[in-house]
N, C-alpha and C positions, 0 to 999 in steps of 0.2 A: 505576354504575347498570346498565350492560349486564352486568357480571359478576353482579350480584345477580339480574337477570332470568334469566340463563343457569342459575344455581344453582336458582332456583325451577322452571324448566322441566325441568331434569334430575331434580329431586326428584319433580315431577308424573309424569314419564315412568316413573320407578322405581316409583311407586305403581301406575300402570296395569299395569306389567309384573307386579308382585306379584299384583294382582287377577286378571289373565289366567291366571297360573300356578295360582292357587288354584282358579279355575273349572275349568280343565282337570283339575286333580287330583281335584276332586269328581266330575266326569264320569267320569274313569277309575275312581274308586272305585265308582261306581254300576255301571259296566259290569263291573267285577271281581266285585262281589257278585252281579250277575245271572248271571254265568258260573260262579261258585264255589259259590253256595248250591244244593245239590242235594237233591232229594227223589225217592225211588224212581228214581234214575238219571237224572233230568231236571232241568235248571236252571230257575230262576224264569221266565225269558223264555218258555220252552216252555209252562209251565203257564198263564201269562197268555194266551198265544196260544190255548191249548186252550179257554179260556172262550168262544171264538167258534165252536167246532166245531159242526157240525150234529148230531153224535152226542150225545144227552143224557147218556149214561153217561160219555162223555169229559169233558163239562162238569162233571158232578158230581165226577168224580175230581180235576179241576183245582181246584174249589172246596175240596175236602177238603185237597188238597196245600197250597194257599196258606194255608188256615187253620192247618195244622200249621207251615208255615214262619214265619208271622207277618209283622209289618210291618218286616222288616229292610231292605226296599227300598221306596222311596216309591210305586212303581207298584202295590203289592199292594192297599192299602186302596181306592184309587179303582176298581180293577178289580172288587173284590168289591162295592163300592157300586153299580156299574153293573149287575151281575148282580141285585142285590136289587131294582132298579127295573124292569129290562127283560126278564129271562129269562122265556120262556113256560112253563117248567117249574116248577110249584109247589115241588117238592122242592128244586130247585136254589136257588130264592129263599130257602127256609127255611134251607138249609145255609149260604148266604151270610150271612144274619142271625146264625146261630150262630157262624160264623167271626169275624164282626166283634165280637160280644159277648165272645168269648174274649180279644180284644185290649185290652179296657178303654179307658183314656184314649188309647192309641195309635191307636184307631179314629177320632179326632176329624176327620180329613179326610173321613170318610164322613158327618159330621153332617147336611149338607143332605139326603142320601139317607135317612138314618134318620128325620129329621123328616117327610119325605114318606111314608115307609112306615109311620109310626105310625098313619096313617089307612087302611092297606091293608084290602081287603075280607076278607082271610084272617085269622082270629083267631090262628092259630099264628104267623104272621109278626108280627102286632102284639105278641104276647107276647114273642117273642124280640127285637124292636126295643126294646120298653120295658125289657127286661132289659139290653140293650146300653147304653141311655141311663143306666140306674141304675149300671152298672159304670163308666161314663165319669165319674161324679161331677160336680164343679163345672165340668169342661170342657164339660158338656152345657148350660150356661146359655142359649145361644141357642135351645135347644129348649123353654124354659119355656112360651111361649104355646101351642105345640103340645101339650105335656103337659097343660096346663090344659084345652084342648079335649078331649083324650082322656079326662080325668077325668070330663067330663060326657057322654061317649058311652055310651049304654045298651048298645051292643054289647059293651062291655068288662066287663060283669058276667058273665063266663064264665071257667071254668078250662080250657076246651077238652077237658074230660075227660082231661086229660094232666098238669096241673100242680097243685101243692099249694095254690095261691091263684088269685084271679082276676086278669085283666089290670089291672083298676082298682087293685088293691092294689099291684101292681108299679109302675104309673104314679105312684101317690101317693108311694111311697118314692123313686122316681127324681126326682120333683118336689121333694121335700125336699132331696135332695143338690144338685140343679141350681140351686135358688134360695136356697141357704144364704146368710144375710146380707142377704136382700131380703124385703120384705113382699108381693111381687107375687102369690104363690100362697096366701097365708094365708086369704083369704076362701073360695076354692074348697076348700081342705083342711078348713077349719072346718065346712063343710056335711056332711062325711063323719063327723063326730063324733056326729051325731044318733042317738038310740036306735033309730030305724027302719032304720039301716044294719046290714049283717051284722057279726058280731063281728070277722072278719078285716079288714074295711074300716075299722072304728073303730080297731083296733089299728094298722094301717098308716098311717092319717092322723095318729094321735097321734105315732108315731115320726117321721114326716116333718116335723111341726111342731117336734119337738125338734131335728131337724137344722138347721132354719132358724135357731134361736137366739132372741135377744132381739127380733128383728123380728117374731116370732110372738106377742108379748105380747097383742094383741087376742084371740087364741084361748084365753088362759088361763082365762077364766070357764067356757067349755065343757069344757076339759080337766079342770077341778076337779070338774065334775059326773060325770066318768068315774071319779073316785076311789072311788065307791060302785057302780061297774058290777059286775054279777054275774059277769062274766068276769074271772078272775085275770089273763089275758094283757092284757086291755084296761086294767084299772086299774093294772097294773104299767107298761104303756107310757105311760099318762097321767102317772103319778108321775115317771117318768124324764124325760118331755118337759118337765114343769113345772120340774124341777130345772135343766135346760139353759136354759130360757127365762128364768126368774126369778133363777137363780143361787143359789137357796135349797136 
């Protein structure tokens, strides 16, 4: 009995030792990456520290650098998320949103910040945040309630005189990808299929419902009305959505 207990104790201690070695190895790897990943002659840790600089140009350079480097180190995405929410410089916050959207699903650690920024007073920030959530795909599922709210926000009926579509269209498409396999967003998206909505909005909502799949079946009757829509883009989007939803 004593021998068996000793063997179990030795086995447990060996497991603890392996776990400690693994943790140390991971920490060493993170430090190694911090030191070895260089952009413009400076390591990641320097660029992250530069985000706190009182010099706005230095902060902007740091955001650009971290966006180019990407999420190779865990600290990069949270650092950019903090800039998105707290930097006093509008351009810095826009550039942080752009840096995150370029990372696609790898920006998921920034999801709470992106959800909050989706209601930002600045429409350009809202557009880039919506695009980031779109590029995140199904990983953005926790953002579905916020996306539904953004869909009903009249402020999002703007293209900011910069983009090829409105914020609402991007929100709709993001919502389709984020809520795929769930009926949660179907009622809100269905309301955008009405003839009174702009062409691009109807098209975006139809495509979003197609991404949701069979759970969007309640929207099928309204989608069928779009098969006679005067816009080629809209009736094509409706036909493709119906095929995905009904399997026909």
